Each structure stands twice: as structure tokens, then as C-alpha cells.
N, C-alpha and C positions, 0 to 999 in steps of 0.2 A: 909463192913468193916468200922469201925469208925476211922476217922482221926481227931486228935485234932486240935484246932485252932492254937495252938503253932506250931505244925508240919507243918501246912499249911503256917504259917508265915515264918518258916525257909525255906520251899521249894520255896516260892515266892522270898525271899531275895537271895537264891542261884541262881535262874534263872535270877534275876535282875543283880547280879554281873557278871554272865557269859556273859551278853550282853554288859557290859561296854567296852569302848575302853581300849587298853592296858595300857595307862598312868594312868587310873583311879585306877588300882590295887595298885599303890604306895601310894595312899591316903586311899584306902578302909580299909585294915587291920581290918576288922570286925567292921567298924564304920557305923552309920546310915546315914551319909551324905557324898556324894562324889561330889566335885565341878568338873564339866566337862569343864566349860569355865568361865573365862580365865584359862590357865595353866601357870606354872612357865616359866619365861623368855618371856612372851607374851608382845607385844607392842600394846597398844590400839590406835586407829586412831581418837578418839574423846575424849573430856573431860568427857564423860559420863561413869560411871562405872556400869556395869550390871553383874549379876552372873547367870549362869545356873548350876543346881545341881540335882542329883538323891537322893531321900530321902526315907528311910524306915519309913513311918509314924507310924507304930506300935511300934517304939522304941523312940517315942517322948513323955515323960511323961506329959508334959504340952502342947503338940500339936504344939510346935513352935521351930523355929531355929533362933538364933541371928547371924547377920552378922555385921562385923565391918571393915572399911577400914582405914588403918594406913599408914601414910607417914613416911618413915625412911630416915635418913641422918646420916651415920655413926652409932654411938650408940644412937643418939637422935631419938625420935619418937613422933608423935602427931596424935591423932585420928581425922580424917577428918569428918566421918559420920558413923552412925550405923542404923540398922533397924532390927526389929523383924518380922519374917514372919511365918504365919500359913499355911503350905502347905495343899492343898485339893486333892493332888494326888502325884504320885511318882516322878513327874518332876516339878521343880521350876525354873521359870525365873523371876528375880526381878531386878529392877533398884534401885541402892543404892544411887547415888548422882553424882554431878559434881565436878571435880578437878580444883582448881584454881592454877595459877602459873605453867602452862605447858611450855615447855616439862618437863617430869619427867623421868630421866634416868641417865646413867653414874653411879655415886656413890649413887644417890638418887633413891628410888623406893617405890612402894606401896605394902603393905601386905594386903591380903584379909583373914580375920580371921572369923571362925565360931565356935559356941558352941551350945550344946543342953541343955537348962535350966533344972535343976534337975538331971543332970548326969555329968559324968566326960568327956564326949565326946567333943572333940574340935579338930581343925585343922587349917592349914594356907596354902595359896598358895602365893608364892613369889619367885623371884621378879616379879612385873608387872610394866611396864613403859607406858608412854604416849608420843607419837610423832605424832603431827598433820601433815597431808599432805595437801598441797594446790596445786591446778591445775585445768585444764579444760579438757574436752573431745572433741577432734577434730572431724571434719566432717567424718574422716576415722575411728571414734570410737577408737582413741588412746589417752591414758592419756598423757597430756602435763603439766609437773610441772611448777609452777610459781616461784619456788625458783631459785636463780641465777644459770645460766647454761653457762658453758664455752665450746667453741668449740676447739677441738684438730685438728689442721690443718693436711691435708694429705701430707705426705712427700714422696719423691721418694723411692722406694724399693732399698736397697743396699747403701743408703746414709751413709756417714761416720759420726762419732760423731761430728767432727769439722764442717762438712757441715750442720748437723742438728742444731747445736748451732748457726751458722751464720744465718740460716733462721729464727729461733725462736727469735733471738736477734733483728731482724728487724721488729718484730710485736709489736703492741701497748700493747698486753697482758693485765695484770691487776697488781695492786700493793697492797702490804701489808706492812704498816709501812714504806714506802719509798723504799722497795725492789720490783723488777719487776719480774713477772713470765709469762710463756707462756707454751703451751703444743702442741705436735704433735704426729703423729703415722704413721706407715706403716705396712706392712704384718709381719715384724719382731717383733716390739715391740712398747712400749709407751715411748715418750721422754718428760721429764719434765725439763724446763729451769728456771734458777734462777740467777738473778743478785743481789748480796748482797748489803746492804747499811750499813752505820756506825751503825745504830740502830738495824739492822736486819742482823747480820753476818751469821746466820744459820736459817734453816727453816725445817719444817716437812710437807711432803705431806701425805694426808690420802686418801685411796681408798676403797670404798664400792663396791666391784666387782660384788656382786649380786644385787646391788641397792635395798637393803631391807629397807633402811632408818629407821632402828630400834632404839629402846631406849637404847640398850646396844651393845657394840662391841662384835664381834664374831670371831671365827677362820678365817673366810673368809676375814675379813677386814684387810687391810695391811697399815702400816705406813712406810715411807721412810724418814729418817733424813739425811739432807745434811749440811755438814760443809765446811770449807775452803779446807780441803784435804781428806775428807772421806765421804762416803755415806753408810748407813747400814739400814737393814730392821728390823721392830718391829711388832709383832702381839700378840693378846691375846691368851695365851696358856691354861689358866684355869680360870674359873669363879666360885665363891662360895659365899654363904651368911651365916652369923652367927650372933650372938648377937651383934657383933661389926660393922655390916654392910656388904656391898657388896665389894668383893675384886676381882680384875682382875690381874692375874699374867701374865707378858709379857715375851716373849722370842724373840730371833733373828730369822730371816729367810734370805735366800739368801747368796751369797758369791760374791767375786770380779768378777766372770764371769756372774752372774745373776743380779747384781746391778752394772752397769758400770758407773763410774764417769769420765767425760771429762771436763778438764779445757779449757776454751776458752776466753782469755782475762780476763775481769772482771767477766765473767759469769761462771756458773757451769751447766753442763748438766748431767742428770741421765737417763740412758737407761735401761728399764725394758723389757726383752723379754716376749712375750705373753706366751711362754711355761713355764716360771717360775711363771707367774701370774695365769696360768690355765684358760686363757680367749681365746675365739675364736673371733678374730676381724672382724668387717664388718661395712660398711658405716651406720652411724646412730645409732650405738650401744651406749647405755647410761650406766653410772656407777656413783655412788656417789663419790664426790670429795671435798676436802677442803685443805687449807694450813694454817699452824699455825707458827707464827713468834717465833724465839728464839733469845734472846738478850735483849736490852733495851726496845724493844717494845713487850716484853713477854705478851701474851694475845691477840695481834692483830691477826686477822684471815680473811680468805676469805672462804665463804662469812662472812660479818660482823655478829657477834653474834654466829658463829659456836662454838660448844663445842666439844672438842677432843673425849670424850668418849660417845657421843650421835650422831651416824651416821644420825639420823633423822633430825639433825640441819645442816648437810652439804649441799653443793650445788650439782650440777651435772656436768658431763663431757661427751660431745658427740663427737664421732669420725666422723668428717666432711668428706664429699665426696671429 
């Protein structure tokens, strides 16, 4: 039985699409190019941008695919680099270039665009961020980050809010814009202490509970704003990208029972039960952590240079023994 080359091509493409990961079908839509890596909301761990793609070479009139990397900030955009590739098979792995001015994340992101010359086929993968990780591997083959790392001291189980505040107030802790901070923990929860200053009357704690250190905030990341008489939770509820840029909708989380504010002299203590955070505590556990000043010192942060919407720029918090 004679089978035309066209039918063979269709059969090959059908088999190829069936083998693709689930996320690839969102891009496929009967197109000849499917980017398999990176995917949307990916965080790159180096300044190198490479692309892996599946290509139906029979549908490339000029035998090539053009790739372009665009950096976007709001509605503004600039082309960083581009490359034309002539695939010699169904799989393409290509280095596109290096990104300057990292990290890239929060409201800024990269778009990886592709098009097939001589056709109307084109597509984009976005947002893609860049958040470099620095650290070393210990003798026990464990990753040890070199970013600022704070220890949360071990407190007695059953300690009162006043008792926890008194203990944490006696520690040297760290400062942001003249305000002093410290952290502690026990089997019940995480305790965050804050002594306001004239220039920093309010502050916001940031917790990356999965310690993903990503370029974009996610549902799992939590913020706790602390003022003179109140403390409340904030988290990213929805993320989206359109022609005007990246948008993060925020919503509240927690209540007066799950975010407990205790006034202790000049200090403020926030108690966060592990059950509310969805975290199993144990000695040595790490999580991403940062503090952002509110007030005259708006912009001051711990660690220095941390960006609120880029967890990859935050420091770490370890639950000490």
C-alpha cells in the first residue's frame, strides 16, 4: 500500500505531539515549534539563556527558526539578543545569550519569542526570571547559602507572648533603618520581634516557606505587616501577564487568632502558628526571610538590597537548635 510523504509527515507529527509533556499542548496548537524549556514562570539560576524545543522540520519553509529574548518592564520592552537556528533534527538546544543587570523578576521579566520565517507561525514563553544563587556544598553534601542567614533562637514550649518578647528583646538581633528585629521559634510557632524607631514605625516581614528563592512571588510566600496596633497577612493571590506587563494581585490571609500581635513595652511581637503557615518545624529547617521598612526609611531592607517581589533576593532564616 502506498503512503504519501505528506501522510507520513502527519503521522510523525502526531506521534511527536503525543510524546510531549502536558504543558507543551498549551503551546502546540498545531504549530511546528514547541518550547519545552524554559516554561512560563521559570526562574533561571544563571545569566545564560538557553532554549530547548521540539521542531517539525518539514514545516520550516526556509529551514530555520528565529528566537528573540526581550526584557519587559511594565509596557516598556527592549530586545536583548536574537538568533536564527537551522535545526538538523526534531530536538533543538540552543544558547541565546547572557543577561546583564540581574536579578530579573518582580515586575520585570524576560519573554522568549520565536517565529518561523516565511510563515505566520510564532509564539512566546513568558514570564521568565533570573535569580542567581550563591553558596557552597558542605562536606555532608548539603547546600550552604552565602546570602545573609539569620538564626531564630529556640524558645521554651508554652512560653507566653510577653515571655517571648522579653527573651527576643534581649538579643542583639539585626537592624533596618534604626529599628531592631529578632526571631525565635518553638513547637507552636514562629515569633518575630520588632522594636520600632522614629524613622521606621512599621515594617513588613517576608517568608519564603518553600525556600524556592524564585524570581516571582507565589501563593506559598507570605508577608506580615506590623504597625503600632495591628498585624495582618498579605499573599499573592493571582499572577498574570499582558501587554501592560506583569501584575500580582494580593489578598489577605490569617486572622487575629492566627496572626497574634503582642505589645511589650516599646516592642511588638508577632506570633505565627506553624499550623497556619503549613510548616513542619524542626531543628535546622531553613526558609527564605526578609524585612522591609515602612516609614521615612521606606526602601530599607534586610538583607540590604532585598526586593519585596523577588524572593531570590531575600536572605534566609534557620530554626536554631
